C-alpha positions as CSV (number, residue, x, y, z in Angstrom):
1,M,141.7,131.0,76.4
2,T,140.1,134.4,75.8
3,K,141.3,134.4,72.1
4,K,139.8,130.8,71.7
5,L,136.5,131.9,73.2
6,N,136.4,134.8,70.8
7,Q,137.0,132.6,67.9
8,Y,133.8,130.6,68.7
9,T,131.6,133.7,69.4
10,V,130.7,134.0,65.6
11,I,130.1,130.3,65.4
12,G,127.9,130.5,68.5
13,W,125.7,133.1,66.9
14,M,125.5,131.3,63.7
15,V,124.3,128.1,65.5
16,A,121.8,130.2,67.6
17,L,120.3,131.9,64.4
18,S,120.1,128.6,62.5
19,S,118.4,127.0,65.5
20,L,115.8,129.7,65.7
21,I,115.2,129.5,62.0
22,L,114.8,125.7,62.0
23,F,112.5,125.9,65.1
24,A,110.4,128.6,63.6
25,C,109.9,126.4,60.3
26,S,108.9,123.3,62.3
27,S,106.6,125.3,64.4
28,L,105.0,127.0,61.5
29,R,104.4,123.8,59.6
30,H,102.7,122.3,62.6
31,A,100.6,125.3,63.2
32,L,99.3,125.0,59.5
33,F,98.2,121.5,60.2
34,Q,100.8,120.0,57.9
35,S,102.5,117.6,60.4
36,T,102.2,114.0,59.8
37,A,100.5,111.6,62.2
38,L,102.9,108.7,61.5
39,D,105.9,110.6,62.4
40,L,105.2,113.5,64.9
41,A,102.1,112.1,66.5
42,V,103.8,108.7,67.1
43,F,106.8,110.2,68.7
44,D,104.9,112.8,70.7
45,Q,102.5,110.0,72.0
46,W,105.4,107.6,73.0
47,I,107.2,110.4,74.8
48,Y,104.2,111.7,76.6
49,L,103.3,108.3,77.7
50,A,106.8,107.6,78.9
51,S,106.8,111.0,80.8
52,I,103.7,110.0,82.8
53,D,105.0,106.5,83.6
54,A,102.5,104.7,81.4
55,P,103.5,102.0,79.1
56,P,104.8,103.8,76.0
57,I,102.9,101.9,73.4
58,S,101.7,103.8,70.4
59,S,98.1,103.4,69.4
60,L,99.0,104.5,66.0
61,L,101.6,101.7,65.4
62,N,100.6,99.3,68.2
63,F,104.2,98.6,69.6
64,H,106.5,99.8,72.2
65,L,108.6,102.9,71.9
66,L,111.8,100.8,71.9
67,G,110.2,98.6,69.0
68,D,110.5,101.3,66.6
69,H,114.3,101.7,66.3
70,A,115.6,101.1,70.0
71,A,115.8,105.0,70.4
72,F,116.5,105.0,74.1
73,I,117.2,108.8,73.7
74,L,113.4,109.2,73.8
75,Y,113.3,108.3,77.5
76,A,115.8,111.3,78.1
77,I,113.5,113.6,76.2
78,A,110.6,112.3,78.2
79,L,112.2,114.2,81.3
80,L,111.3,117.5,79.5
81,Y,107.7,116.4,79.1
82,K,107.6,116.0,82.8
83,I,108.2,119.7,83.1
84,I,105.7,120.7,80.3
85,P,104.3,118.1,78.0
86,N,104.5,120.0,74.7
87,V,105.5,118.9,71.1
88,H,107.6,122.0,70.6
89,W,110.3,120.4,72.8
90,L,110.9,118.0,69.9
91,F,111.1,120.9,67.4
92,A,113.6,122.7,69.7
93,I,115.8,119.6,70.3
94,Q,115.9,118.8,66.7
95,A,116.7,122.4,65.5
96,I,119.4,122.9,68.2
97,A,121.0,119.4,67.5
98,L,121.3,119.9,63.7
99,S,122.6,123.4,64.1
100,A,125.0,122.4,66.8
101,G,126.9,120.2,64.4
102,A,128.5,123.5,63.2
103,L,130.5,123.7,66.4
104,P,132.5,120.3,66.0
105,I,132.8,121.2,62.3
106,Y,134.4,124.5,63.2
107,A,136.7,122.7,65.7
108,L,137.7,120.0,63.2
109,S,138.6,122.7,60.7
110,L,140.8,124.6,63.1
111,Q,142.3,121.2,64.2
112,S,143.2,120.4,60.7
113,G,145.0,123.6,60.2
114,L,142.4,125.8,58.5
115,S,142.4,129.5,59.4
116,P,139.4,130.8,61.4
117,V,138.1,132.4,58.3
118,Y,138.1,129.1,56.2
119,A,136.8,127.2,59.3
120,R,133.8,129.6,59.6
121,A,133.1,129.3,55.9
122,V,133.1,125.4,56.1
123,A,130.8,125.6,59.2
124,L,128.5,127.8,57.2
125,C,128.5,125.3,54.3
126,Y,127.4,122.7,56.9
127,L,124.4,125.0,58.1
128,L,123.4,125.8,54.5
129,Y,123.5,122.2,53.4
130,P,119.9,121.4,52.0
131,A,119.3,118.1,53.7
132,L,119.7,119.9,57.1
133,F,117.1,122.4,56.4
134,N,114.7,120.0,54.6
135,S,114.7,117.1,56.9
136,N,114.3,119.5,60.0
137,F,110.7,120.2,59.1
138,F,109.6,117.8,56.4
139,T,109.6,114.8,58.5
140,D,108.7,116.7,61.8
141,F,111.0,115.0,64.2
142,R,113.5,112.2,64.2
143,P,115.7,111.2,67.1
144,E,118.6,110.5,64.7
145,A,119.1,114.2,64.3
146,I,120.6,114.2,67.7
147,A,123.3,111.7,66.1
148,V,124.3,114.2,63.7
149,P,126.4,116.4,66.1
150,A,127.2,113.4,68.1
151,S,129.0,111.7,65.1
152,L,131.1,114.8,64.4
153,W,131.8,115.1,68.2
154,A,133.0,111.4,68.0
155,I,135.5,112.2,65.2
156,L,136.8,115.2,67.0
157,A,137.2,113.3,70.3
158,G,138.9,110.5,68.7
159,I,141.3,112.6,66.7
160,T,142.2,114.6,69.9
161,G,142.6,111.6,72.1
162,K,139.6,112.4,74.4
163,T,138.6,108.9,75.3
164,W,135.7,109.5,77.7
165,Q,134.2,112.1,75.2
166,L,134.4,109.6,72.4
167,I,132.6,107.0,74.6
168,A,129.9,109.5,75.5
169,A,129.6,110.5,71.8
170,V,129.2,106.8,70.7
171,I,126.7,106.0,73.4
172,L,124.7,109.0,72.3
173,I,124.8,108.0,68.6
174,L,123.7,104.4,69.4
175,S,120.7,105.7,71.7
176,C,119.3,107.4,68.6
177,K,118.5,104.5,66.3
178,E,119.6,101.0,66.3
179,I,120.9,100.9,62.6
180,L,123.4,103.6,63.6
181,S,125.3,100.8,65.0
182,L,126.6,100.3,61.4
183,T,127.8,104.0,61.4
184,V,129.7,103.3,64.6
185,I,131.3,100.3,63.1
186,A,132.3,102.1,60.0
187,L,133.6,105.0,62.3
188,G,135.8,102.4,63.9
189,L,137.1,101.3,60.6
190,W,137.9,105.0,59.8
191,F,139.8,105.4,63.1
192,W,141.8,102.3,62.5
193,L,142.5,102.8,58.7
194,V,142.6,106.5,58.2
195,A,143.2,108.2,61.6
196,K,145.5,105.4,62.8
197,K,143.8,105.3,66.2
198,R,143.6,101.6,66.3
199,L,142.4,101.2,69.9
200,Y,139.6,103.7,69.3
201,G,138.8,101.8,66.0
202,W,138.6,98.4,67.7
203,G,136.5,99.8,70.6
204,C,133.9,101.3,68.1
205,I,133.8,98.2,65.9
206,I,133.2,95.9,68.9
207,F,130.7,98.3,70.6
208,G,128.8,98.7,67.3
209,I,128.7,95.0,66.6
210,V,127.4,94.2,70.0
211,W,124.7,96.9,69.8
212,F,123.7,95.7,66.4
213,V,123.2,92.1,67.6
214,M,121.4,93.2,70.7
215,T,119.0,95.6,69.1
216,I,118.3,94.5,65.6
217,G,118.8,90.8,66.3
218,Y,116.9,90.7,69.6
219,L,115.2,93.8,71.2
220,V,113.4,95.3,68.2
221,P,112.0,92.0,66.9
222,M,110.8,91.1,70.4
223,L,108.9,94.2,70.7
224,R,107.4,94.1,67.1
225,A,106.2,90.6,67.1
226,G,109.3,89.1,65.4
227,E,109.6,91.8,62.8
228,A,112.7,93.9,62.4
229,G,112.2,97.6,61.8
230,G,112.6,98.9,58.2
231,V,112.8,95.5,56.6
232,V,109.7,96.3,54.5
233,F,111.8,98.8,52.5
234,Y,114.2,96.0,51.3
235,A,111.6,93.4,50.1
236,T,113.5,92.8,46.8
237,L,116.6,91.8,48.9
238,G,114.8,89.6,51.6
239,N,112.4,89.4,54.5
240,S,114.8,89.6,57.3
241,P,118.1,91.3,58.2
242,S,120.1,87.9,57.8
243,E,118.4,87.3,54.4
244,I,119.1,90.9,53.2
245,L,122.8,90.6,54.3
246,S,123.1,87.1,52.6
247,N,121.8,88.6,49.3
248,I,124.2,91.6,49.4
249,F,127.1,89.2,49.4
250,T,125.8,86.3,47.2
251,N,123.8,88.3,44.6
252,P,126.2,91.0,43.3
253,G,124.2,91.4,40.1
254,L,121.2,92.6,41.9
255,I,123.2,94.9,44.1
256,L,125.1,96.4,41.1
257,S,121.9,97.2,39.3
258,K,120.8,99.4,42.2
259,F,124.2,101.1,42.3
260,F,124.0,102.3,38.9
261,A,120.3,103.0,38.6
262,T,119.4,106.4,37.3
263,D,117.8,107.8,40.5
264,T,120.9,106.4,42.5
265,V,123.4,108.2,40.2
266,F,121.2,111.4,40.6
267,Y,121.4,110.9,44.4
268,Y,125.1,110.8,44.3
269,F,125.1,114.1,42.5
270,L,122.6,115.7,45.0
271,L,124.8,114.6,48.0
272,V,127.8,116.3,46.7
273,V,126.7,119.2,44.7
274,P,126.2,121.6,47.6
275,V,129.9,121.5,48.3
276,I,131.3,120.0,45.1
277,I,133.3,123.1,44.4
278,G,135.7,122.4,47.3
279,L,136.0,118.5,47.3
280,R,139.2,116.8,46.6
281,W,138.4,113.4,45.3
282,Q,141.7,111.9,46.7
283,Q,140.3,112.6,50.2
284,A,137.2,110.5,49.6
285,M,138.3,107.9,52.2
286,I,136.9,110.5,54.8
287,L,133.4,109.3,53.8
288,L,134.0,105.7,55.2
289,P,131.7,106.3,58.3
290,A,128.9,107.4,55.9
291,L,129.0,104.3,53.6
292,P,126.6,101.9,55.6
293,M,123.8,104.5,55.5
294,L,124.6,105.4,51.9
295,L,124.5,101.7,51.0
296,L,121.2,101.2,52.9
297,N,119.7,104.2,51.0
298,I,120.9,102.9,47.7
299,L,119.5,99.4,48.1
300,S,116.2,100.5,49.5
301,D,112.9,100.1,47.4
302,Y,111.7,103.2,48.9
303,F,112.6,106.1,46.5
304,A,112.4,108.7,49.4
305,Q,115.7,107.3,50.8
306,R,117.5,108.9,47.8
307,D,116.7,112.6,48.0
308,L,117.8,115.5,50.2
309,I,114.2,116.1,51.5
310,H,113.6,113.1,53.9
311,H,115.7,112.3,57.0
312,Y,117.5,109.4,55.5
313,S,120.6,111.5,54.4
314,L,121.1,112.9,58.0
315,P,123.7,110.2,58.9
316,I,125.5,110.9,55.6
317,F,125.9,114.6,55.0
318,P,128.0,115.5,58.1
319,F,130.9,113.3,56.7
320,I,130.5,115.0,53.4
321,I,131.3,118.4,55.3
322,V,134.3,116.7,57.0
323,W,135.4,115.5,53.6
324,L,135.1,119.2,52.3
325,L,137.2,120.7,55.3
326,H,140.0,118.1,54.8
327,S,139.9,118.8,51.0
328,V,140.1,122.5,51.5
329,Q,143.0,121.9,54.0
330,Q,144.9,119.8,51.3
331,Y,144.4,122.5,48.7
332,K,145.8,125.2,51.1
333,R,148.8,122.9,52.2
334,R,149.6,122.1,48.4
335,K,148.9,125.8,47.2
336,Q,146.4,124.5,44.8
337,R,142.9,126.2,43.8
338,R,143.9,129.5,45.1
339,W,140.7,130.7,43.7
340,L,138.8,128.7,46.4
341,T,138.3,131.5,48.8
342,P,135.9,131.4,51.8
343,K,133.6,133.8,50.1
344,L,133.3,131.5,47.0
345,L,132.7,128.4,49.3
346,I,129.8,130.3,51.0
347,T,128.5,131.6,47.7
348,W,128.3,128.2,46.1
349,A,126.7,126.7,49.3
350,L,124.1,129.5,49.3
351,I,123.3,128.9,45.6
352,A,122.9,125.1,46.3
353,F,120.6,126.0,49.3
354,L,118.4,128.3,47.3
355,V,118.1,125.6,44.5
356,L,117.6,122.5,46.7
357,A,116.1,123.7,50.0
358,K,112.3,123.2,50.1
359,Y,111.5,126.6,51.8
360,G,109.0,127.1,48.8
361,Y,106.8,124.3,50.4
362,F,105.6,127.0,52.9
363,W,103.7,128.8,50.0
364,S,103.3,125.9,47.5
365,R,102.1,123.1,49.8
366,Y,101.5,124.2,53.3
367,L,98.8,126.8,52.7
368,N,96.3,124.4,51.2
369,K,94.3,124.0,54.5
370,L,93.9,127.6,55.3
371,D,90.2,127.5,54.4
372,T,89.6,125.3,57.4
373,W,92.5,126.4,59.5
374,Q,90.5,128.5,62.1
375,A,87.7,126.0,62.4
376,T,90.2,123.2,63.0
377,R,91.9,125.2,65.7
378,E,88.6,125.9,67.5
379,A,87.6,122.3,67.2
380,V,90.9,120.9,68.7
381,S,90.7,123.5,71.5
382,Q,87.3,121.9,72.6
383,V,88.8,118.5,73.1
384,K,89.0,119.1,76.9
385,T,90.1,115.7,78.4
386,K,92.6,113.0,77.7
387,G,89.9,110.8,76.4
388,S,90.3,108.6,73.3
389,V,90.3,110.3,69.9
390,L,89.6,109.4,66.2
391,A,91.0,112.1,64.0
392,T,92.4,112.8,60.5
393,S,96.2,112.4,59.9
394,A,96.7,116.3,60.0
395,I,94.8,116.8,63.2
396,A,96.1,113.8,65.2
397,P,99.6,115.4,65.9
398,H,97.9,118.1,67.8
399,L,96.0,115.5,70.0
400,A,98.7,112.9,70.7
401,H,98.9,113.4,74.4
402,R,96.6,110.4,75.4
403,K,96.7,106.6,75.6
404,L,94.4,106.0,72.6
405,I,94.4,108.1,69.5
406,E,93.6,106.5,66.0
407,L,93.4,107.8,62.4
408,T,90.5,107.7,59.9
409,N,91.4,105.1,57.4
410,T,89.5,103.8,54.5
411,D,91.2,100.4,54.7
412,L,90.5,100.0,58.5
413,P,87.2,101.7,59.2
414,P,86.2,101.8,62.9
415,T,84.1,98.9,64.0
416,D,83.2,100.3,67.4
417,L,82.8,104.2,67.3
418,T,81.8,104.1,71.1
419,K,85.5,103.4,72.2
420,Y,86.2,107.0,71.2
421,D,85.4,110.0,73.4
422,Y,86.1,112.5,70.5
423,I,85.8,112.1,66.8
424,L,87.2,115.1,64.8
425,L,86.8,115.2,61.0
426,N,87.6,117.5,58.2
427,L,85.4,116.9,55.2
428,R,87.2,119.2,52.9
429,H,90.6,117.8,53.8
430,P,89.9,114.1,54.7
431,G,93.6,113.6,55.3
432,W,96.1,110.7,54.4
433,S,94.5,107.2,54.0
434,S,91.0,108.8,54.0
435,N,88.6,110.5,51.4
436,K,85.5,112.5,51.2
437,D,83.2,109.5,50.8
438,F,84.6,107.7,53.8
439,V,84.2,110.9,55.9
440,T,80.7,111.7,54.7
441,N,79.6,108.2,55.5
442,L,81.2,108.5,59.0
443,I,79.6,111.9,59.6
444,N,76.1,110.4,58.7
445,Q,76.7,107.5,61.1
446,L,77.6,109.8,63.9
447,K,74.6,112.0,63.3
448,N,72.3,108.9,63.8
449,N,74.2,107.5,66.6
450,Q,72.5,108.5,70.0
451,K,75.6,108.2,72.0
452,F,77.3,111.1,70.2
453,N,76.6,114.7,69.9
454,L,77.6,117.0,67.3
455,H,79.5,119.4,69.5
456,Y,81.1,121.7,66.9
457,Q,80.5,122.2,63.1
458,H,82.1,125.0,60.9
459,D,83.5,125.1,57.5
460,D,83.1,121.2,57.0
461,V,85.1,120.7,60.3
462,Y,83.0,118.3,62.6
463,L,83.7,117.4,66.3
464,F,81.5,114.7,67.7
465,V,81.8,114.1,71.5
466,K,80.5,111.0,73.2
467,L,77.5,112.0,75.5
468,S,79.2,110.7,78.7
469,D,82.0,113.3,78.1
470,L,79.5,116.2,77.9
471,K,78.1,115.6,81.4
């Protein structure tokens, strides 16, 4: 037992260091007012409202927390907000979850017969995989990040015959996002066809199908006025999940054209290149649980689903690392690729990270608001109550702990300014869905509106407060 604990000490430190780095990157991006309202502010508001036992309906999207992707895990996270309602909980949870996947990867590597040295190298390849770093901060927070270690835990539990751990892992996966029911179904096929664990396979398949029907077929549309989540990204295939599935099976020409499109082929390359040096193509069946999410990314009309920057590759890359560890194990067993040392695996992974990870955004993109950074901080600090807010897309994630927060939007200009207690604008950086002409016009309206007072103005940052809130 002592020897086993000592084996995991190094991995524990690796996970801790990775968690700290990922948390620091997310926190820094947020502090620089580079978070996005329609990601972070939405989740932060939902979880905050759930934590105070208010109806968790986002004023930014106008539907219920479960109407997004049936992410029941957000209710568990809301318990932390009951202690201290702070958005940094989300950064910490995501950082720890993504990093923690190295633990089951290490355990799977040892279980497959790899030495601790090779197992640590594969775990480090996991932590250096560019999609892990990029998606951690670029999309602020996504509950499916929690499904990454859960998916690996499910594989480990199934292989080692730990039934209750497998059940817990599957429940955790499904609680993160409704579409991950397809991953659970595919995991069941993998248990049945590859791991020869047929009972576990049937269990995952049945559980996944039931969850798919309950959430995608009923719960999410019910909470979104009949609309299933994410369908808008597949408009060329249909307007509903059933229509999309029908076209997938009845229109092979349309599907094949997407499979071999230039950006799709490049996406295949991006997914495997961080570990390609160690892959054995005969072991590709290991990827079976990743295929549903890979297929959805390929078929999507939204280009961002085919890169290593956004969160869409999160349900895919853990299985690529599992493919890597089984490939290395086979090379070792067959005494092939003797040159494939742990040091070479790590070196290649580090090169891929340096080339594909978007750490450069912190000096190429995320410093563009420094000229108004101090003024924005001061203005935000003067929003003293939980009153309603109208703000730019960059400021909204810092003020989401309230029942009503909305964004400046040129397509949907506010018709009644008096419903807001605070209006916070940045003329130099109007934000997503806004522009300087729109903000200038809004500032002039507010200056001439006797119900509002210009409470703060500096460096083109304006805070207007409704007079009733000043008393």
